N, C-alpha and C positions, 0 to 999 in steps of 0.2 A: 524206303520205297513210298511212293505217293499213292495214297488210298482214295478210292472214289466209290459211291455208291450209284448204281445205274439199274434200269429195268433189265431183265435177264430174259433172253430168247433162246432156248435150247433147241437144237437141230440135229437131224442125222447127218451132219456133215460138218467139216471143219473149215473155218474162215481164216484167211491169212491176212496180214496187213498189205494193202495196196490192191487187194483183189475186190472185185465188183460182186455184191449179192443181191440178186433179184428175189423178192418174197411176195407171195400171194397170201394175204393174211386174211382167214376167215373165221378162226376160233374167236369166241367172245374175250377171253383173257387177253389175246394179242391185239384184237380190236381196241379193247380198252387202253393198252399200252400205246398204240398209235394215236389214239385221240389224246393222251396225255402229252405226247410228244409234239402234237400239232399246236398246243399251247404255247410252245417255245416261239418266239419271234423267228422270222426267216433268216435274220442275221445271226442267230444264236445256233450253236451245233444241236442237232437232234440225235443224241447218242444213246445206244443200248449196247449191251454185251451179248456176244454169241458164244455159247459153249456147245461141244458135242455132246451127244447123249451117250452114256455108258450103258446104262440099263434103264430102259423105259420106253415110252412112246411118244414120238413127236406130236402125234395128233391123238388126243383123248378118245376113247370108245364112246360112240354115241347111241349104242343099242346094246340091250343084254347079251352077255357073252358066256363063254365057257369057263369052267364046267357047269355053271349054274345059269340056265337060259333065263331065269327070272330076275337075276342080280341087276340092279340098277346101275347105270354107268356112273363113274366118278364125275364130279364136278369141282370147279374151283381152279385157282392158279397152279396148283401142283398136281393136277389130275394126270395120272399115267407115270407119275415119278416116285411113288412109294411114300411111307411115313416120313423120310428123312431126305428131301429133294437133293441136298448137296451130295449125297452118296450116289446119285443117278447120274452126275455128270462128270466129265473129265475136268480136271481142276485148273488147266490152262486153256484160255479162250481168246477173244480178240474183241476190242471195241469196234462198233460199227456206226458209222455217221451216215444218217439218212438224208440223202440229197434230195430224194423225192418221196413224198408220201401222198398218194391220191386216193381219194375215197370214191368208191363205186356207189351205184344207186341202191344196191342191196345192202349196204353197210360194210362190206368187206374193203380191204385196202390193197392197192398195188404199191409196192416199195421197192425202191432202189437205193442201196446203201453200199458204203465202201469200208473195208476193213482199215483200221488205223494203227491201233497200238495193242500189243500182247499184254494180257492181264492174268493174275492168278487169282482163282475164286476162293475167297476166304469164308463166307457165309451166304446163305440164302434165306430171304424172308418171304414167307407165303401168306402174310396176314393181309395183303391188300387185293385188289382185282387182278393183279398180274404179279409175277415173281419180280423181287428185286434182289440185288446181290451186293455185297461188299467186295471190293476187289483191289488188288495190288498191282499197279502198273509195273511192267517187266521192262527193263532196259535191253536194248539190243547190242551187245557187245561184239565187235567183229572177230575176236579170236586171232589165233596165229595162222598166218599164211591164207587168209581169206581171198586175197586177190587172185592168187595162182589157182586156187581150188575152183574159184568162179569160172575161170577160163577153161578149166577141165570139164566142169559140169556143163557149160555151154555147148562144148564139142560133143559131150556124150549125149545131151539133150537132143542135138540136131540129128545124131545117128539114131536115137529112140524115135524121133518124130518120123524120119525117113523110113524105118521099119514099120512103124505103125500105118503110115500113109501108102505102103506098098511101093516105095521109092517114086511116088508122083511128085516131082520137085515143085511143081506149081502149088501145092497144097502145104508147102513148108513155110514157116516164118523166115524171112530174109534176115540178114545179120543187123540191118538197121532197126528191125521191129524189136530186137532182143536187147535187154538192158546190159549195162556192164559193171553197175554198182553192186557189189557182193551181196549185200543184204536183199536188194530187190531181185537179184538172179534166184537168190535161195527160196525166197517166197513165191515167185512166178512158177518155177519148176515143181515146188511142192504142190502148188494148186493144180497144175497142168498135167502131172504125171497120173497115169491111171493106177492109183493105189487104193488099198482099202482104208477105212476111218483109222484103225489103230496105227497104221504105218504114217498117215498123214498127221495124226495126233504127236507121235514122236518127233516128227520133223518140226511141228509148231513149238513144242516145248524144249527143243534143243537148247543147251546153255549159252551157246554164242553161234554166230554165222558160220565161222569156220567148221564147227562140228556138224551143223546142218548140211553144209555143202559136201563134206566128207562122206556123210551118211546117203546123200543123194547121188554121189558119184557111183558108190557101191550098188545102190538100188537101180539106177539107170543101166549100168553095165550088165547087171543080172537079168534085168527085164528085156533088154535088147537081145542078149543071148537066148533067152526062151522064145522070144518073137520069131527069132531067126529059123527056129525049127518047127514053127507052126505052119500048116498048110495054107491058111487063110485067116483074114482078120475082119472084123466088122469095121465100118467107117467110124471114126472117133474124131470129135472136135476138141482139139486139145486145151484151148485157153478159155473156154466158157463153160460155166457150171449151170446145170439146169435150174430152173426156178423152183425154189422150195415150196411144198405144198402146204407150208405153214409149220 
């Protein structure tokens, strides 16, 4: 496996290859990360790794908290992640390539990145101004029967969309808007389905595309069956993630 060392950005969300990640960066540790990435030339990739937080805070506390109201908040790159940061994160994440890093007048940043490659977290270094990680790039193996599974997942996904949208056809993606490459289908559906972080994390770390698609097929059928019996649903925008608050 290919190893790489990159800045590490932990989030309360799961990033998948091919999906867009908007970030509102305001904490100093992540501002420092963006300033470092801006040192790269515009023709160079500005890459960092995103991992989902298993146990910890995406944003470090900035005021005294409970149970001791006089305790000072933690500071530094590992604030909020405990004495051994690697234990606070899920071990499989995704490399993000920042297409846009725009600094605001108050020193915060608006960032637009895209997931590229899955990685396995090996170790975390908290000695600098921001976290860095040693990572192993994970190949995307197709597995057996990925093509047929992708067709089934797309059918199930359309039925799922239809139920969520209350059968309003105009709100659904058309066939032309949905991909047919199995790995792309697997990541799009994993990102778009309304699932909790543990479920999305299991999909991200599936050993191959076919396994991920088979799991998605079960999840979509189960979720669609549940939705069918609900009296009403809130509006859900399926293919866009909210901007992370950092």
